[in-house]
N, C-alpha and C positions, 0 to 999 in steps of 0.2 A: 564201436563204428572202425573199420578199419582204414589205412592212410593213406594220401593221396595216391592214386595209380603210381605206380615203381615202373611201369612200363611207358610209361611219357615221355618220346623222345624228347621233346617239345622242352621238360628241363635240363640236359644234355650236350645236346647240339647246337651249338651255334651257326644261324642259318648266315651261309655262303655270300651275302650281299651282306652284312652285317659284317661278317671278318669286314668287307674289302672296304669299310668304311670307318672301318678302325684303325684298318691299315694306313691312308688314305687321307685321313683326318686326324692324327692320334688324342690333339688338344681336346676334341670336344666330342669323346669317349663318351661318357658318361651320359652325354644328353644325344646320342646313339643307340646308347644300346636300351634308356629309358621308350623311345620311339618305337625302335625294334618289339619289348617286350611288349608294348601297348597291343601294336599289331598279333602277336601269337601267342600271348599270354592271358589277353585282358576275355577273347570269347573263351579259353580252356578254362580260366577260371568259375568263368558263368555258365560254362557248359557242368563242368564239377559239380559246384553250389548248388544246383538243379536238380544232377542225378542224385544227393547228399542226400535233400530236405525232402526231395520223394521215395524217400527209402528210412529214413529215419529224422527222428523231432528233437533232437538234440540245439544246443541253442546257438549264436553266432561264434561265443566264443571256445565254447568246445570243437568246433567247426576251424578256428585262427588255431587254437591250440594244432589239433590233426598237422596241420598244414606244416605249422613250426615243427613242428616234430619231425615231420619225412621229409623237411626241405633242410632241413638242418643233417640228417642222417644223408640227402644227396649229396649236400656238403662234402662232408666226412669223407665217404664216397672217393669222391669226385678229388679230393686234395690229397687222399694217399695214391690214385692211380697214374695223378702227373707229378708228384716227389719225385718217383723216379730218375729224374733229369735235373733236378738242381735248376739252374740258370737258363737251359735248354728250354721247356715249361714253365719258367716262371710266365713269360705270357699267354698262355693259354689255359694254363690255371687260372692265373685271379681273371681271366675273361669268361671265363668256366663259371667259377664263381660269381663274378658281379650277375651273369648268364641266370644262377640261381637263386642267387639273390633276389632278382627284380620280380621272375617269377612268385616267388615267396611273398612279397610287400600287393602283387593283386588277389592272390588264394586270399589274405588274410582283409583285405576289403571286400570283398567280396562274400566271405562268410557273414560279418556286420555289414548285409542289404548295400553295398555301397556298389554301385553299378564299377562294370573294371573295365569298360568300354568306354567309359568317360575318357573326354579327351586332359582332365584331370591330374587323371589317374597316374601318367606317368610323371609331370611335374612333382606329385605327392613326393613321389618316387625318392625324386632330385632330394629334396628336402628333407625327408626321415634320412637317408645315406649322408645328410650333412654337406651338401654341395652345394645348398644356397640355401640364406636364410629363411625366406617367404617362396610361397607358390607362385603371386606373379612372378615375381622375377626368374623363375623358373623354368615358367611356361614360355614368358618372352624368349628365353635361353634358346628352346623347345622349338620354336618357329624358326630363330634366325638359324640352327644347327639340320635342317634339314636345306638349308641352300648352302650349306656350310662343303659340302666334297666337289663341288665345280668350284672351286679357289681353293681348292686342298692344300694344307700347308709343305711346300717343297722341303726338304731335308735328304740328311744322310740316312739310310736304312737302321746305323748303331743309333742316330737321333733320333727316329722315328719308336722303333720298338722300346727304350730307356721313356720316350718320355708317355709312351703307352700304355705303358708298365707300372709309372708315378700318378698316373690316372686312373687309373682302372683299380690301385693300391689302393687311393682315398678313398673309391667310389665304395670299396667292399670293406673297409673299414678300416684301416692297416694302416702301419706308423712305419719309415725308413727306423727302425731301430736294431739293435741287436740280436733284441729278439727274431727280427726276421731275416737277417744276417745265416738260417737256420733254415732257411726255404731254398738255398743256397747250394747248399751240397750235399750232391746226390742219395740217395737211402735216408740219410739226417731227416729232409726233407718230406718223406713217407712218411714220417709222425710228426713233422712240426707242422705240417700243409692239412693234414686230416686233423688234429685236434685245434688248429688256432680257426681252421674251415667254420667249425661245427659250432665254436665260442661265437667269434664274429656272426654270423648267420641267427643264434637263439639270441644276438643282442638287438640285432635287424629288428628278430620276430616281435622281440618286446616292447619295441615302440612302437610297431607298426600297430600293436595290439593297443598299444595307451593310446594311438592317433584314431583309430575307427571305431576302437569298443566304446571313449569316453570315459 
């Protein structure tokens, strides 16, 4: 079987509307990513699984492993590309990683026969990323986040960027440790980003496989 279509721009390009919400309401960045993922990645995951099952006889686990491999590669290459600028590119890197990882979860869910367009998928994504302890509370937060931009948090641009980076960092499975400091140094960040992005994406894939695969 071939990997997830590497030409699929939805894995790499963050929608402009999502960027606007992230900038205006950084506190709820994970919720905004999850909601946008349901809109964009849900249909893409359903189409991908239907196409694969029409051509191959692999199991759900086979498809999930295929999705894991491809998205880990996307995360690695994306981290290397954005690592050139150090701090200047840290928010775009984290946002791109969160976008790729959200896509991964929807593809794994679909691999095991779960409808990727179900409204519970974005809630499960947030639980798998450690943002919430249970799906019910995650779904409630998503319902609130959909209305939060109208009363967006007003702060300085620097504080918004720092808040956004912190929320995306947690969503992507990263911690503010000395290891993460390497991502702030241009050049060194190329290697650090690539390795850590792939590792964190593979770890999320393993959690999703256990969650959906039983």
